[in-house]
C-alpha positions in Angstrom: -3.8 -37.9 28.4 -3.9 -34.9 26.1 -3.0 -36.7 22.9 -5.8 -39.3 23.0 -8.4 -36.6 23.8 -7.1 -34.4 21.0 -7.4 -37.3 18.4 -10.9 -38.2 19.8 -12.1 -34.7 18.8 -10.2 -34.2 15.6 -10.5 -37.6 13.8 -14.4 -37.8 13.7 -14.7 -34.4 12.3 -11.9 -35.1 9.8 -13.5 -38.3 8.6 -16.9 -36.6 8.2 -15.4 -33.8 6.1 -13.4 -36.4 4.1 -16.5 -38.5 3.4 -18.6 -35.5 2.5 -16.0 -34.3 0.0 -14.7 -37.6 -1.4 -17.9 -39.5 -2.0 -19.5 -36.9 -4.4 -16.2 -36.7 -6.2 -15.8 -40.5 -6.7 -19.5 -40.8 -7.6 -19.2 -38.0 -10.2 -16.1 -39.6 -11.6 -18.0 -42.9 -11.9 -20.8 -41.2 -13.7 -18.4 -39.6 -16.2 -17.7 -43.0 -17.6 -21.4 -43.8 -18.1 -24.2 -42.7 -20.4 -26.7 -41.4 -17.9 -29.7 -39.2 -18.8 -32.7 -38.3 -16.6 -34.9 -36.9 -19.4 -35.9 -39.1 -21.0 -35.0 -41.5 -18.2 -32.4 -44.1 -19.4 -30.6 -46.7 -17.3 -26.9 -46.0 -16.8 -24.7 -47.6 -19.4 -20.9 -47.9 -19.2 -19.3 -46.1 -22.2 -15.7 -45.7 -21.0 -14.0 -42.6 -22.4 -16.7 -41.8 -24.9 -18.0 -38.8 -23.0 -14.5 -37.3 -22.8 -13.8 -38.1 -26.5 -17.1 -36.5 -27.5 -16.3 -33.4 -25.5 -12.8 -33.0 -26.9 -14.3 -33.3 -30.4 -17.0 -30.8 -29.7 -16.1 -27.3 -31.2 -18.5 -25.7 -28.7 -16.4 -27.0 -25.8 -13.2 -25.4 -27.1 -15.1 -22.2 -27.8 -16.2 -22.1 -24.2 -12.6 -22.7 -23.1 -11.4 -19.8 -25.2 -14.2 -17.5 -23.9 -13.6 -18.4 -20.3 -9.8 -17.9 -20.6 -10.3 -14.5 -22.3 -12.7 -13.3 -19.6 -10.5 -14.6 -16.8 -7.1 -13.5 -17.9 -8.2 -10.0 -19.1 -10.3 -9.3 -16.1 -7.7 -10.5 -13.6 -5.0 -8.5 -15.2 -7.1 -5.3 -15.0 -8.1 -6.2 -11.4 -4.5 -6.6 -10.3 -3.2 -3.4 -11.9 -6.2 -1.3 -10.9 -6.4 -2.8 -7.4 -2.6 -2.4 -6.8 -2.8 1.3 -7.9 -5.8 2.1 -5.7 -4.1 0.3 -2.7 -1.0 2.4 -3.2 -3.1 5.5 -3.3 -5.0 4.5 -0.1 -1.8 3.6 1.6 -0.5 7.1 0.9 -3.1 8.6 3.3 -5.1 10.6 0.7 -7.9 12.9 2.0 -11.1 10.9 2.6 -9.2 7.6 2.8 -11.7 5.9 5.1 -14.7 6.9 2.9 -12.9 5.6 -0.2 -12.1 2.3 1.5 -15.8 1.7 2.2 -16.8 2.8 -1.2 -14.3 0.6 -3.0 -15.2 -2.5 -1.0 -19.0 -2.2 -1.5 -19.2 -4.2 -4.8 -17.3 -7.1 -3.3 -19.8 -7.3 -0.4 -22.8 -7.6 -2.9 -24.0 -10.9 -4.3 -22.7 -11.5 -7.8 -26.3 -11.8 -9.0 -27.1 -8.3 -7.7 -24.0 -6.9 -9.3 -24.9 -8.5 -12.6 -28.4 -7.1 -12.4 -27.0 -3.6 -11.8 -24.6 -4.1 -14.7 -27.4 -5.3 -17.0 -29.4 -2.2 -16.1 -26.5 0.1 -16.7 -25.5 -1.4 -20.0 -29.0 -2.0 -21.4 -28.9 -1.3 -25.2 -31.8 1.1 -25.3 -32.8 2.4 -21.8 -29.5 1.9 -19.9 -27.9 5.0 -18.3 -24.6 4.5 -20.2 -26.4 4.6 -23.6 -28.6 7.5 -22.5 -25.4 9.4 -21.7 -24.1 8.6 -25.2 -27.4 9.8 -26.7 -27.1 13.1 -24.7 -23.6 13.5 -26.0 -24.8 12.9 -29.6 -23.2 9.5 -29.9 -24.8 6.3 -31.2 -26.0 3.7 -28.8 -23.6 0.8 -28.4 -24.8 -2.9 -28.4 -23.2 -3.7 -25.0 -25.3 -6.9 -24.5 -26.2 -7.9 -28.1 -22.9 -7.8 -29.9 -20.4 -10.6 -29.2 -17.3 -8.4 -28.7 -19.2 -5.7 -26.7 -20.9 -8.3 -24.6 -17.6 -9.9 -23.7 -16.2 -6.5 -22.8 -19.2 -5.8 -20.6 -18.8 -9.1 -18.7 -15.1 -8.2 -18.1 -16.0 -4.7 -16.9 -18.6 -6.1 -14.4 -16.1 -8.7 -13.1 -13.5 -6.0 -12.7 -16.0 -3.8 -10.8 -16.9 -6.5 -8.4 -13.6 -8.2 -7.7 -11.1 -5.3 -7.8 -12.0 -4.6 -4.1 -10.6 -8.0 -3.2 -7.2 -7.1 -4.8 -7.3 -3.7 -3.1 -8.0 -5.3 0.3 -5.2 -7.9 0.0 -2.6 -5.5 -1.4 -3.4 -2.8 1.1 -2.9 -5.4 3.9 0.5 -6.3 2.3 1.5 -2.6 2.0 0.8 -2.0 5.7 2.9 -4.9 6.8 6.1 -3.7 5.0 9.0 -2.5 7.2 9.4 1.2 7.1 13.1 1.2 7.8 13.8 0.0 4.3 12.0 3.1 2.8 13.9 5.4 5.2 17.2 3.9 4.0 16.0 4.4 0.4 15.1 8.0 1.1 18.6 8.6 2.5 20.0 7.4 -0.8 17.7 9.9 -2.6 15.7 7.1 -4.3 12.7 8.4 -6.2 9.2 7.1 -5.6 9.4 5.1 -8.8 12.7 3.5 -7.8 11.3 2.7 -4.4 8.3 1.0 -5.9 10.3 -1.2 -8.4 13.2 -1.8 -6.0 11.3 -2.3 -2.7 7.5 -2.4 -2.8 6.9 -4.6 -5.8 9.5 -7.3 -5.0 8.5 -7.5 -1.4 4.9 -7.9 -2.3 5.5 -10.5 -5.0 4.5 -13.4 -2.8 1.1 -11.9 -1.9 0.7 -10.7 -5.5 1.2 -14.2 -6.8 -1.4 -15.5 -4.2 -3.9 -12.9 -5.1 -3.6 -13.5 -8.9 -3.8 -17.2 -8.4 -6.9 -17.0 -6.2 -8.7 -14.7 -8.6 -7.8 -16.8 -11.7 -9.1 -20.0 -10.0 -12.3 -18.2 -8.9 -12.6 -16.5 -12.3 -12.7 -19.9 -14.1 -15.9 -20.7 -12.2 -17.8 -17.7 -13.5 -21.4 -18.4 -14.3 -23.8 -15.9 -12.5 -22.4 -12.8 -14.2 -22.7 -14.3 -17.7 -26.0 -16.0 -17.0 -27.7 -12.7 -15.9 -26.0 -10.3 -18.4 -26.1 -12.3 -21.6 -27.2 -15.9 -20.9 -24.2 -16.9 -23.0 -25.4 -15.0 -26.0 -25.6 -13.6 -28.5 -25.7 -17.3 -29.7 -23.1 -19.0 -27.6 -20.4 -16.3 -28.1 -20.1 -15.5 -24.3 -20.8 -19.0 -23.0 -18.3 -20.1 -20.3 -17.4 -23.6 -19.1 -19.6 -23.5 -16.1 -22.5 -22.2 -18.0 -22.0 -24.9 -20.6 -22.0 -27.5 -17.8 -25.2 -26.0 -16.5 -26.9 -26.2 -19.9 -25.9 -29.8 -20.3 -26.7 -30.9 -16.7 -29.8 -28.9 -15.7 -31.4 -28.4 -19.1 -30.6 -31.5 -21.0 -30.1 -33.7 -17.9 -27.1 -35.4 -19.6 -25.3 -36.3 -16.4 -22.6 -38.5 -17.8 -21.5 -35.8 -20.3 -21.7 -33.1 -17.7 -19.6 -35.1 -15.2 -16.9 -35.6 -17.9 -17.0 -31.9 -18.6 -16.5 -31.1 -14.9 -13.5 -33.4 -14.6 -12.0 -31.9 -17.8 -12.5 -28.5 -16.2 -10.8 -29.8 -13.0 -7.8 -31.1 -15.1 -7.5 -27.7 -16.8 -7.4 -25.9 -13.4 -4.9 -28.4 -11.9 -2.6 -28.1 -15.0 -2.7 -24.4 -15.0 -2.1 -24.1 -11.3 0.9 -26.4 -11.5 2.4 -24.5 -14.3 1.7 -21.1 -12.6 3.3 -22.2 -9.4 6.3 -23.8 -11.1 7.0 -20.6 -13.1 6.7 -18.4 -10.0 8.6 -20.7 -7.6 12.2 -19.5 -8.5 11.1 -15.9 -8.2 9.4 -16.4 -4.9 12.4 -18.4 -3.4 14.6 -15.4 -4.1 12.4 -13.2 -1.9 12.7 -15.5 1.2 
């Protein structure tokens, strides 16, 4: 009797979730092959792969891909290194460990919009505390939000500030799950702390490291709120990301067919990257089993 009852509860919920997820995806894919515009209102017209061809021939699209990749890979690299280092320090039972844990996790608990607003205030070109400190030190003000390179660096810094706590949390959980007898054996062999890290800690945490980096890269590609608040994609379009580009096309120009094609190209990029990433790491992860 248990099996039919189990399926009676599971399948309706599964079908509802499937319909809610699949229908918008199929509808969006259908729109990507059409010319559909809400303002001015035009009837849908099938155009085949024209939207995709137009996107691939658009230099602005490739610029946003480059900008997004730069922000994601640089910020995630810093997040991982910094987060791992802080997790190691917290795991070593430093004085005030509990206070530091709460302090480090606070940015992750805030809404990205709130973090971006704080960042915009801190790095304001004229009245921001960072530039006021530079003035007090006799240094010139820096164009954190008005110069392309500095604006990109500011976005990366804000992303690192908000999402490093996620890496800290995950790596700290991994450190606390490691068996202590391995370290005791290494100490009997007079292995240094550096040798223990590279020979024991890092290899044993490689699976969780791979998962943390993968999650942060996938999430990082969806960045929009930080860029929207800090720079709005400017100066010009030098800090415009893929999601912000889709927002501009979909919610400002109401070019739905073009935006749907952009979204699916974005999905293809994520899937291809994820496949390559997992394929490269698979041999190394299998060695750790």
